C-alpha positions as CSV (number, residue, x, y, z in Angstrom):
1,M,-124.5,64.1,-30.4
2,T,-126.0,63.9,-34.9
3,D,-123.2,63.9,-37.3
4,H,-124.0,68.1,-37.8
5,G,-123.2,69.5,-34.7
6,T,-123.2,73.6,-33.4
7,P,-119.9,74.8,-31.2
8,P,-121.1,75.9,-28.1
9,P,-121.4,80.2,-28.3
10,L,-119.1,81.7,-25.8
11,N,-120.5,83.6,-22.9
12,P,-120.2,87.2,-23.0
13,D,-120.0,87.9,-18.9
14,S,-117.7,85.1,-18.9
15,C,-116.1,86.6,-21.8
16,R,-116.1,90.1,-19.4
17,E,-114.6,87.9,-16.4
18,R,-111.4,87.3,-18.8
19,Q,-110.9,91.2,-20.6
20,E,-111.1,91.7,-16.7
21,K,-108.2,89.2,-16.1
22,L,-106.2,90.6,-18.5
23,R,-106.5,94.2,-17.1
24,S,-105.2,93.1,-14.2
25,L,-102.2,91.3,-15.7
26,C,-101.3,94.6,-17.3
27,R,-101.8,97.1,-14.4
28,S,-99.7,94.3,-12.8
29,L,-97.0,94.9,-15.2
30,E,-97.4,98.4,-15.9
31,L,-98.6,98.2,-19.3
32,D,-101.4,100.5,-21.1
33,G,-103.5,97.7,-22.2
34,A,-102.7,94.0,-24.3
35,F,-103.2,94.2,-28.3
36,F,-103.7,90.7,-29.9
37,W,-103.7,89.4,-32.8
38,N,-104.1,85.3,-32.2
39,R,-107.9,85.6,-33.3
40,F,-108.2,82.1,-31.0
41,Y,-107.7,85.0,-28.1
42,V,-109.8,87.7,-29.5
43,Y,-112.1,84.8,-29.5
44,A,-112.5,83.9,-25.7
45,L,-112.4,87.6,-25.2
46,T,-114.3,88.7,-27.2
47,G,-116.8,86.1,-28.3
48,Y,-115.5,86.9,-31.9
49,W,-114.3,84.1,-33.8
50,H,-113.4,85.4,-37.2
51,A,-113.0,82.4,-39.3
52,Q,-111.3,83.2,-42.6
53,P,-107.5,82.4,-41.8
54,L,-106.5,84.5,-45.1
55,T,-107.4,87.2,-43.3
56,E,-106.6,89.1,-40.1
57,T,-108.8,90.5,-37.0
58,A,-106.7,91.8,-33.7
59,V,-108.5,93.0,-30.0
60,W,-107.3,96.1,-28.0
61,V,-108.2,95.6,-24.2
62,P,-107.0,99.0,-22.9
63,V,-106.4,99.0,-19.2
64,E,-109.4,101.5,-19.0
65,G,-111.7,102.4,-21.8
66,N,-113.5,100.1,-24.9
67,V,-112.3,97.0,-25.6
68,V,-111.7,97.4,-30.1
69,I,-112.1,94.6,-32.7
70,A,-111.1,95.0,-36.2
71,S,-112.7,92.9,-38.9
72,H,-113.3,93.6,-42.2
73,D,-116.6,91.4,-40.9
74,E,-119.8,94.4,-41.9
75,S,-121.8,93.1,-38.9
76,P,-119.8,90.8,-36.7
77,V,-121.1,88.6,-33.9
78,A,-119.0,89.7,-30.6
79,S,-121.1,89.7,-27.8
80,A,-118.4,91.1,-25.8
81,A,-116.3,94.2,-27.4
82,D,-117.4,98.4,-27.2
83,Q,-116.8,99.4,-30.6
84,V,-116.1,97.2,-33.9
85,L,-113.8,98.6,-36.4
86,N,-114.2,97.7,-39.9
87,Y,-111.0,97.2,-42.9
88,K,-111.2,96.8,-46.7
89,P,-109.2,93.2,-47.1
90,N,-109.2,93.3,-50.7
91,D,-109.9,94.6,-53.8
92,L,-112.8,92.8,-55.8
93,F,-112.0,90.1,-54.3
94,T,-108.7,90.4,-54.7
95,L,-106.4,89.9,-51.1
96,R,-104.0,93.0,-50.4
97,E,-100.8,91.9,-49.8
98,N,-100.7,92.7,-46.5
99,Q,-103.0,91.8,-44.5
100,S,-101.1,93.0,-41.0
101,A,-100.9,96.8,-42.5
102,C,-104.3,96.8,-43.2
103,V,-105.5,96.0,-39.8
104,M,-103.5,98.7,-38.3
105,E,-104.9,101.2,-41.0
106,V,-107.9,101.4,-38.1
107,M,-106.1,100.1,-35.2
108,N,-102.6,102.6,-35.3
109,P,-105.1,105.4,-34.2
110,V,-106.7,103.6,-31.7
111,L,-103.1,103.7,-30.3
112,A,-101.8,107.3,-29.9
113,G,-100.6,108.2,-27.2
114,I,-100.6,105.1,-25.9
115,K,-97.2,104.5,-24.2
116,T,-96.5,100.6,-23.7
117,V,-98.7,97.7,-25.0
118,G,-98.7,94.5,-23.9
119,V,-98.6,91.5,-27.7
120,D,-98.7,88.0,-27.8
121,W,-96.5,86.1,-29.8
122,T,-98.4,86.9,-32.8
123,T,-98.3,90.4,-33.3
124,P,-96.6,92.0,-35.8
125,A,-95.1,94.6,-33.5
126,A,-93.1,96.5,-36.7
127,L,-96.8,97.7,-38.0
128,V,-97.8,99.1,-34.6
129,E,-97.1,102.8,-35.1
130,G,-96.1,104.8,-31.6
131,P,-96.2,102.8,-27.9
132,N,-93.9,100.1,-27.2
133,C,-95.0,96.0,-27.5
134,R,-93.8,93.7,-24.9
135,D,-94.8,90.1,-25.0
136,I,-96.5,89.2,-22.8
137,S,-97.5,85.5,-24.1
138,F,-95.8,84.0,-21.3
139,E,-97.9,85.8,-18.6
140,Y,-101.5,85.2,-20.7
141,Q,-101.0,81.5,-20.2
142,H,-100.7,81.3,-16.5
143,I,-104.0,83.8,-16.9
144,R,-105.6,81.5,-18.6
145,R,-105.0,78.1,-17.1
146,S,-108.4,78.1,-15.2
147,K,-110.8,77.9,-17.6
148,D,-114.2,78.9,-17.0
149,Q,-117.7,77.0,-17.5
150,D,-118.2,78.2,-21.5
151,E,-114.6,76.9,-22.2
152,I,-115.4,73.7,-21.1
153,D,-118.2,73.6,-22.6
154,A,-115.8,74.3,-25.9
155,L,-113.8,71.7,-25.0
156,K,-115.7,68.8,-24.8
157,F,-117.7,69.9,-27.9
158,T,-114.0,69.7,-29.9
159,I,-113.6,66.0,-28.4
160,R,-117.1,65.1,-28.9
161,C,-115.5,65.6,-32.8
162,A,-112.6,63.5,-31.7
163,D,-114.9,61.1,-30.8
164,K,-116.1,60.9,-34.0
165,A,-112.9,60.7,-35.6
166,Y,-112.0,58.7,-33.8
167,A,-115.0,56.4,-34.6
168,A,-114.1,56.9,-38.1
169,G,-110.7,55.9,-37.6
170,R,-111.0,52.2,-36.2
171,K,-113.3,51.4,-38.7
172,F,-112.0,52.1,-42.3
173,I,-108.3,51.1,-40.9
174,Q,-107.4,48.1,-42.1
175,P,-104.2,46.5,-43.8
176,G,-103.0,48.0,-46.7
177,V,-104.6,52.1,-46.8
178,S,-102.7,54.6,-46.7
179,E,-101.6,56.9,-43.8
180,I,-102.9,60.1,-45.8
181,D,-106.3,58.0,-46.2
182,I,-106.3,57.0,-42.5
183,M,-106.0,61.4,-41.8
184,S,-108.1,62.0,-44.3
185,T,-111.4,59.9,-43.4
186,M,-110.7,61.3,-39.5
187,R,-110.6,64.5,-40.1
188,G,-113.6,64.7,-43.0
189,A,-115.1,63.0,-39.7
190,A,-114.6,65.3,-37.0
191,E,-115.4,68.2,-39.7
192,R,-119.0,66.9,-40.2
193,A,-119.4,66.6,-36.2
194,A,-118.2,69.9,-35.6
195,G,-120.4,71.4,-38.7
196,E,-117.7,74.0,-39.8
197,I,-113.8,74.0,-41.2
198,L,-111.7,72.7,-37.9
199,S,-109.7,75.4,-36.7
200,G,-107.2,73.2,-36.0
201,F,-106.0,69.1,-36.8
202,G,-103.3,67.1,-35.8
203,Q,-100.8,65.1,-35.3
204,D,-99.3,61.5,-35.8
205,Y,-100.7,58.8,-38.0
206,K,-97.7,57.5,-38.2
207,A,-97.7,53.7,-38.1
208,G,-95.3,51.5,-37.1
209,C,-93.2,54.1,-35.4
210,P,-94.0,56.9,-31.9
211,G,-95.6,58.8,-34.9
212,G,-95.4,61.6,-37.4
213,F,-96.5,63.1,-40.2
214,A,-99.4,60.5,-42.3
215,E,-97.4,60.0,-45.6
216,R,-98.5,58.2,-49.2
217,R,-98.0,54.3,-47.0
218,A,-100.2,51.5,-46.4
219,V,-100.4,50.0,-43.3
220,E,-99.5,46.4,-42.5
221,S,-100.5,43.8,-40.1
222,G,-98.7,43.8,-37.0
223,Q,-98.1,47.4,-36.9
224,L,-99.3,49.4,-34.1
225,I,-100.4,52.8,-35.1
226,C,-100.9,55.7,-32.6
227,L,-103.5,58.4,-33.8
228,D,-102.6,61.2,-31.7
229,V,-105.0,63.6,-33.0
230,G,-105.3,67.2,-32.0
231,I,-109.0,69.0,-32.9
232,G,-109.1,72.5,-33.2
233,V,-112.9,74.4,-33.0
234,R,-112.7,77.5,-32.6
235,G,-109.8,77.9,-31.3
236,Y,-110.3,75.5,-28.7
237,R,-108.0,72.7,-29.0
238,S,-108.2,68.9,-27.4
239,D,-105.4,66.7,-27.3
240,L,-106.6,63.1,-27.1
241,C,-104.1,60.1,-28.6
242,R,-105.5,56.1,-29.5
243,T,-103.3,53.2,-30.7
244,F,-105.3,50.8,-32.7
245,S,-103.6,47.1,-34.0
246,I,-103.4,47.7,-37.9
247,D,-105.2,43.8,-38.3
248,G,-107.3,44.1,-34.9
249,K,-104.6,41.3,-33.9
250,P,-102.2,42.2,-31.5
251,T,-99.5,40.4,-30.6
252,D,-99.2,39.2,-26.2
253,S,-96.4,41.9,-26.0
254,Q,-98.4,44.7,-27.7
255,L,-101.1,43.6,-24.7
256,E,-99.0,43.7,-22.5
257,A,-97.7,47.0,-22.8
258,H,-100.9,48.5,-23.2
259,A,-101.9,47.0,-19.7
260,R,-98.9,48.6,-18.6
261,V,-99.5,51.8,-20.0
262,M,-103.2,52.4,-19.0
263,E,-101.5,51.1,-14.7
264,A,-100.0,54.3,-15.5
265,M,-102.6,56.7,-17.1
266,D,-104.7,55.5,-13.9
267,H,-101.6,56.1,-10.9
268,A,-101.3,59.9,-12.9
269,K,-104.9,59.9,-12.6
270,S,-105.4,59.3,-8.5
271,R,-102.2,62.3,-9.0
272,I,-103.3,65.2,-11.0
273,V,-104.5,66.8,-7.3
274,P,-104.2,70.2,-6.3
275,R,-101.3,71.6,-5.2
276,V,-98.9,68.3,-6.5
277,S,-96.0,68.4,-8.5
278,C,-96.1,67.9,-12.6
279,T,-92.3,67.0,-11.9
280,E,-93.2,64.7,-9.5
281,V,-95.9,62.8,-11.5
282,F,-93.8,62.8,-14.2
283,R,-91.3,60.5,-12.5
284,E,-93.3,58.6,-11.1
285,V,-94.9,57.4,-14.6
286,E,-91.9,57.1,-15.5
287,S,-90.2,54.7,-13.4
288,M,-93.2,53.1,-13.8
289,L,-92.5,52.9,-17.7
290,D,-89.0,53.5,-19.6
291,G,-87.1,50.6,-19.2
292,W,-90.1,47.9,-18.5
293,N,-90.1,44.6,-20.5
294,G,-87.3,46.8,-22.7
295,H,-89.7,49.0,-24.0
296,A,-88.8,53.4,-23.8
297,F,-90.9,55.7,-22.8
298,F,-89.5,59.3,-23.3
299,H,-91.6,62.5,-23.7
300,H,-93.2,64.4,-21.6
301,L,-96.5,62.9,-19.6
302,G,-98.3,66.1,-20.3
303,H,-99.7,69.4,-20.5
304,G,-102.0,71.8,-20.4
305,I,-104.8,72.6,-22.6
306,G,-107.3,75.3,-24.2
307,L,-106.0,77.6,-27.2
308,D,-102.6,77.0,-27.3
309,A,-101.5,73.0,-28.4
310,H,-99.5,73.1,-24.8
311,E,-100.7,75.5,-22.1
312,V,-100.0,75.7,-18.6
313,P,-99.0,73.3,-16.4
314,R,-96.4,71.3,-18.3
315,I,-96.2,68.1,-16.6
316,N,-92.5,67.4,-17.8
317,P,-89.6,67.7,-15.5
318,G,-88.5,70.8,-17.7
319,W,-90.8,73.2,-15.5
320,D,-91.9,73.4,-12.6
321,D,-95.5,73.7,-11.7
322,T,-98.0,72.3,-10.1
323,F,-101.9,71.1,-10.7
324,E,-103.9,74.0,-9.8
325,I,-107.6,73.6,-9.6
326,G,-109.3,75.1,-13.1
327,D,-106.5,73.8,-14.9
328,V,-107.9,71.7,-17.9
329,V,-104.5,68.5,-19.0
330,A,-103.2,66.3,-21.4
331,V,-102.0,63.5,-19.8
332,E,-100.2,61.0,-22.5
333,P,-98.2,57.9,-21.1
334,G,-96.2,55.4,-23.6
335,L,-93.9,52.9,-24.3
336,Y,-92.0,51.9,-27.8
337,S,-89.6,49.5,-29.1
338,D,-89.2,47.4,-31.8
339,E,-90.2,45.0,-30.5
340,L,-94.0,46.5,-30.3
341,N,-94.1,47.7,-33.8
342,G,-94.6,51.0,-33.2
343,G,-95.7,51.9,-29.7
344,I,-98.4,52.3,-27.7
345,R,-99.7,55.3,-26.5
346,L,-102.9,56.4,-24.7
347,E,-103.9,60.2,-23.6
348,N,-106.8,61.6,-21.9
349,N,-108.1,65.3,-21.2
350,F,-109.3,65.5,-17.4
351,W,-110.7,68.4,-16.0
352,I,-109.4,69.6,-12.2
353,T,-112.8,70.8,-10.4
354,E,-113.4,71.6,-6.7
355,N,-115.1,68.6,-6.3
356,G,-112.5,66.2,-8.1
357,L,-111.2,65.0,-11.6
358,E,-113.5,65.6,-14.1
359,Q,-112.9,63.1,-17.4
360,L,-113.3,65.2,-20.5
361,S,-113.3,62.4,-23.1
362,D,-114.5,58.1,-22.5
363,F,-113.6,56.7,-26.0
364,P,-112.4,53.3,-26.0
365,M,-108.9,53.0,-25.4
366,G,-108.6,49.4,-27.0
367,L,-105.8,48.5,-29.3
């Protein structure tokens, strides 16, 4: 991939298929349709990317009838929308105070006479006139957990952008540089690779500990830094982690722990099979890691990815999920202790296909 890429467009036919899944969900819940505000969901359903984060967009997917989006773009690219309603977000380029109200000026007439709509958690229900609003964020996650090929292509693109970020970070990191400069260097590389402003970027850039936000503090020799990077492009978001030695001279203890985490990753990969319990896989990996040589493993083993940072399935005993064909999952075993001067977390993304497990991420995993 060159430094400047182009995000692959969504397939209009696939967008329409996703609309039909949503319609079927609404019928099963006795809803008249779905009214979503999340611009990532709007993109997945219609192919319209609302790039400006300071303004709003929305989509109405009725059980029967036209799919309608609201946008201030006069000529939006919306390959799977039937109607576009324009609203005015500003006066002489000064933004109006309530962008949500601007959208609802054009969308409320469309919803007139509707009894009950399903909404996502971002929808300003207080501004919706007429229909009752029911949050279906949970149900919607389940119907979109199986990814279409155009969504896989979108996720692969974000992973390639993450590869560029890790390559830049590995080259830049040395004792004395600041965490904030490491983060900025990696973000710049990812945005150059994407060719546009990222829709998401996070989150762990703190050295000498399991993770945390970057600060204006210098990293030190002997430390490890877990770089847990979730890169979003047009809403689709990868979630990867690599751990680097700050001075490039990992200790024997750090190398041994790294090898153990790699063993845990390999075990998890062998168990990511349709209809296998996510809790069982978590427990198996937990038994391999937690307490090993005095180190700790204290977080989930992973989760689904797509349009939200964490999606179904959850590889976590707090839920009762199973792996299914079509899932895209992030798997992230780790070990942490004071002796390790931070910790080691490694995270890869996998797609469960009818032909087996496909690893989507392949940036080197060494310290």
